[in-house]
N, C-alpha and C positions, 0 to 999 in steps of 0.2 A: 293549554287551556286558552280559548279565544280571548282576545283583548276586550271585546265588548262584554263578555261574561264577567271578567274581572272588574270592569268598571261598574257593572250592575251590582256586583257583590259589595263594592266599596260604598256605593250610594246607599244600599240597604244598611250596611254597617253604621254609617254615620247618622242616618235617620234614627235608628234605634239608640245610638249613643246619646243623641240629644235628650231623649226622655230619661235615660239612665242617669245623666248628669243631674237632673232635677231630683231623682230618687235619692242620690247621695247627698244632695244639699239638704233635703228634709231630715235625713238621718242624723246629721252632725251639727246642724245650725243652732240647736238649742244651747250648746255650750257657750257660744259667744253672747247670746242675748239672755242668758239665764238670770243675770242680775236685773235686767229691765223687766222681764216677764214676771219674776218673783215680786218685784216692787209693785207693778201695776195690778197684779192679781193677788197680792198679799200671801205668797206661798212660803211654807216652811221647807227646809231641805228635803224632808220626807215626801212632801207633796210635789216638789220639783222632780225628785227621782221618779215618782209615779207618773208624772206628766211625760217625762222622757221615755219611760219604759213602756207605756201603753201602746205607743206606735209599734213597737217591736213585738209585743204580745199578739196583737191582732194580725200583724204581718206574718208572724210564725204560724198562728192557727189557720190563717187563710191558705197556707201552703197545702193543707190536707185536701181540700176539694179542688184547688187550682191545678194540681199536677194532672189528674185524669181529665180535667176540663180542657187543658192545653192540648193534650194528646188527641182528644176527640173533636172539639169544636174548632181548634186552630188557634195558634198564638196571636195572630194579628187582631182578631176580634176580641180576644181576652184582654190584650194590652189596651185596646181602644176603649172598651167598656170601663176598665179599671182607671184609665186616665181621667174619665169624667168624674169619678168619685174623688180622685186626688184633687182635681180642680175645686170641687165643692168643699172639700176639707180644708184646703188652703185658704179659701175665702172666709170660711167660718173661723179658723184659727186667727186670722189677721184682725178680725173684728171682735174677738172674744172679750167679754167683760167679767168673766168668772172662771174658776177652775173647771166647772162643769162644761161650759161652752168650749173652752180650750181643749179639754179631754175629748169632746165629741169631734172637734176638728181633727185632732191627732188620730182618732180611731178611723175616720174616713180616709185620711192620708195613708195610714197603715194598710188598710184594705186595698186602696187604690194603687199603691206602689208595690204591693206584694208580688204581682205577676211579672213585672217588667224584666228583671234579669233572667229568671228561669225561662220565661217565654222566648226571650231573645236568644238564649243559649239553645233552645229547642229549634229555633229557626236556623241558627248556625250549624246545627248537627245535620241539616239537610243541604245547606249551601257550601259547607266546607268538609273536607275529608277528615277522618279520625286523626290523621297525622297533623292536620292543620288546626284542629280544634283547640289544643292547648295554647297555641300562639294567639288565635283570634280572641279567645276568652280572656287571656291576660291583657291584651290590648284594650278590650272592652272595659275591663275594670280600671285600667290606667286612664282611659279617656273619661270614664265615669267619675273618677276622682277629681276632675275639674270642678264638679259640683261640691266635692269635699273642700277643695281649695276656695271656692266661692263662699262657702259657709264659715270661713275663718276671717282673715284680714279684710277682704272686700266687703263682707257682710257687716263687720264692725264699722267700717267707713260709711256704708250706706245707712246704718242705724244712727250714726252720729249726724248725718245730713238730713234724713227724713223720718227717723224713728223706726222702731221694729215693726209696727203695724203696716205702714206704707211699704216697707221693704218686702214683707211677706205677701201683701196684696199684689205687688208687681210680679212676684214669682208665681202666684196662683194664675194670673192672667196668661203668663208665658206658658204654663202647663197646659192650658186649654188650647192654645195655638199648636203646640207640638203634638197633642193628642190627635187633632184633626189631620195633621201631616202624616202621622203613623197610619191612620185609617186609609188614607188616600194612596200612599206610596209603597207600603211594605207588602211583600209577597211571602207566604209561608214556606214555599219550596220552589226550586226551579222546575222547568218543564220536564227535564230528564234527571233521574237520580245520578249523583256523582259516583257512587259505589254500588257494586252488585250486592244485593241483600236477598237472602232467602225469603220467599213470599210469606212464610209463617212469622218472620220477624217484623214484617211491615204491619201486621194486624195488631192494633193495640189490645192487650189483654184486659180483662175486667178489672175494676178498681181493687177488689179484694185479692184477686190473683196477683196483681202487680205488687201490692203491699206485702203479700205473703212471700214473694220471691225476694224482695229486699230484706224483710225481717229475718229470713233464715240465713243471711250472710253475716257471719261474725265480723268480718272486716268492715262492713258498713257501720256497725255500732261503734267500733273503735275509731273510725273516721268521724262519725257524728260527734263523739265525745271531744276529740281534739278540736273539731270545728266549733263546737259550742264554746270552748274556752278561748280559742283564738279570737273570735269576734267579740266575745265578752270583754277581753282585755283591751282590744282596739277601741271599742266604743266607750269603755270606761274613761279612756283618755280623750279621744277625739269627739265623742258624742255628747259628753256632759261634764265629767268631773275634772278633766284636764284644765278647763278654764277657771273654775273656782280655786283649784290648787295653785295655779300660777298667780292669780290675783290675791288670794288670801295669805299664802305662805311665802311667796317670792316677791310680792308687792308690785306686780305688773298691772298696768291699766287694762281696760277692756280691749283697747286697740293693740296693746303690747302682747296680751295673751293670745289674741287672734293671730297676730303675726308669728308668734312662736309655734302655735298649733299648725300654722300653714306649712311649716317645715315637715311635719308628719305627712301631710298630703303630698308634698313634693317627693318625699322618700317613697311613698306608695306608688306615685305616678312613675317614677324612675324604675322602681323594682318590678312592677307587675309585668311589663312586656319582656323583661330580662329573665324571668324565672324559668320559662320554657328552655331558653338557651342554657341556663345553668343546669337544669335537670338533664339535658341531653349531653352536655360536654363535660360536666364535672361529676355529678352524682349518677348519671345514667339511669335515673329513677325519679318518678314524680313523688313517690312515698318518702324516699330519703331526703329529697329537697325540702319537702314539707316539714319533716321531723327536725332537720338541722336548723331551719329558720325559726321554728317554734321554741327550740331550746335557747337560741340567741335572744329571742324576744323575751323569754322568761327572765334571763339575766338582766336585760335592760329595764324591765318593769320593776325590779326591786328598787330602782331609784326613787319611786314614789313612797317607799317605805322608810326613807331616812336620808339618803345621801344626795338626792337631786338638788336641794337648795344650796348645797356647797359649791356647785359648779358656777364658773363665771358665765357671762352672757354668751360668749362664743361657744363655750362648752354646752350650754343649753341648746343652742342651734344644732350642734352636731348630735346631741342626744336625741332630739325630736326627729331629726333626719334619719338617724339610726332606727328609731322606733318604726318609722314608715317603711324603711327598707326591709326590716325583718318581718313586719306585718304582711308585706306583699307576698311572702312565701305561702301564705294561706290560699292564694289563688290556685294552688296545686290540687285542692280538694275537687275542683271541677273536672279536670281531665281524669282524675282517679274514678270519680263516680260515672263519668262517661264510659270508661273501660269496664265498669262493673255490670252495666245493664245493656240489653239489646236496644237498637234504635227505636223500636216501637214504643218503648216506655221510658225514653229519655226524660220527658217532661215530669213523669212521676218520680223517677230517680232523683232528678235535680231538686224538685220541690221537697221531697222527703228529707234530703240532706239539709236543704235551706231552712227547714223548720227548726232544726237544732242550732243552726247558725244564728238565726234571729232570736230564738229563745235565750241563747247565751247573752245577747245584747240586752234583752229586756230584763231578765232576772238580775244580771250584774248591775245595771244602772239603778234599778229600783232597790235592790238589796244593799248596795253601797250607801244609798241615801238613808236607809234605816240605820245602818251601822254608824254613819257620821252623826246622825241626830242623837244617838244613844251614847256616843263616846266623846262628847265635848264639842260638838259642832265642827265648824271649819278650823280645826286645830291640828297640829302635827300628830297627836294621838288618834284623832278621829280619822284622818286620812290614812295613817299607817294601818290601823285596824281594817279599814274598808278595802284598801288595795291588797292586803294579804290574802284575801279570799280568792279573787280571780288569779293572782299570781301562783298561789298554791295549787289551784285547780289546773292551770296550764302545765305546770311541772308534772303533776300526776298523770294527766291524760297523754302527755308526750311520752312518758316512760311506758305507759300501756300500749301506745301505738307501735312499739317495737314488736308486738305480737301480731300485728296486722299483716295481711298479704302485701308483698312488694309488687308495685306496678311499675314496670320499666318505662322509661320515657319513650314516646313515639309509637307505642303499641296500642 
């Protein structure tokens, strides 16, 4: 492959990664500023859960029209348009004086960020071969987790220096700059396709036909179920309730909680680009790699149901690092869905799966807020009851995934 072509691919990759870093920041940043936002807007735990969850609800619902739109209009234009909505939402959230205004900002952010990852993966499906796809998507998620990292200890430090409003205003302005960069620099596909594809596979099917093809695949539904619970468990910790748990039950400060959650991001960053290698050399299967990682994650998540406060500080660091490493096995859902569908409907396949990923995050965060409010507030009993739901769901869907089709690594 020509050196100049590889350089072009890397420039394209890092340009898209810049905007995905901001997507991840918005997903997880509320955990660190939850106390500040709750105080300024006078929120109950249930309202805080709703504020966190609304971004993921609209993000998930937006996947339905975005998949066919990406396949037909082109991912670059879709990302650029949605980036403008994200910028507006970030500005509104940073200046919100009420729950309603904050909700409106989070809704715009949810819609605006909804297309970024799946549209980027659609671009990668044209610029990288099927054998390269798992590696580049894992790397994309690893780099995107720098935004996850920024939403922990660095955000806590920034909030201490300038307040949460100025911190989010700065991120909104950065979002606008990166959106313009995407519009000017990204290309949907190379001049010549990398792989020979039958002409009928290049023509995007109709919206209903594409969804019908996906809906008739039993393995898709089993994959969607485990993806729902995978991301629900992850965002339960990193996106919202990990921060209050560490502050209320273990006694960490906001900065201390942010630093501890940062280790989850570190684990995810380390694990994501390694998963393809593990799938190829150890399990020889994307499906088995996903399943093994989710079972390990289930075991670790039981710590929030009782034994986590017993760990010493160094044990907590290893624990949250382990959470991140096992969570990273979830990136295997993307090469699996890439193998399930023809290249002409990659955007629809990815967004259909991502609908369940984000619905898992939305319903878990909001539902846990309701459970905590009804079971004694920020108490051991409240957190134990709340975390038992996503942990039990992940165990069940992991066992059901044993009946899904096995997708060997590299095919």
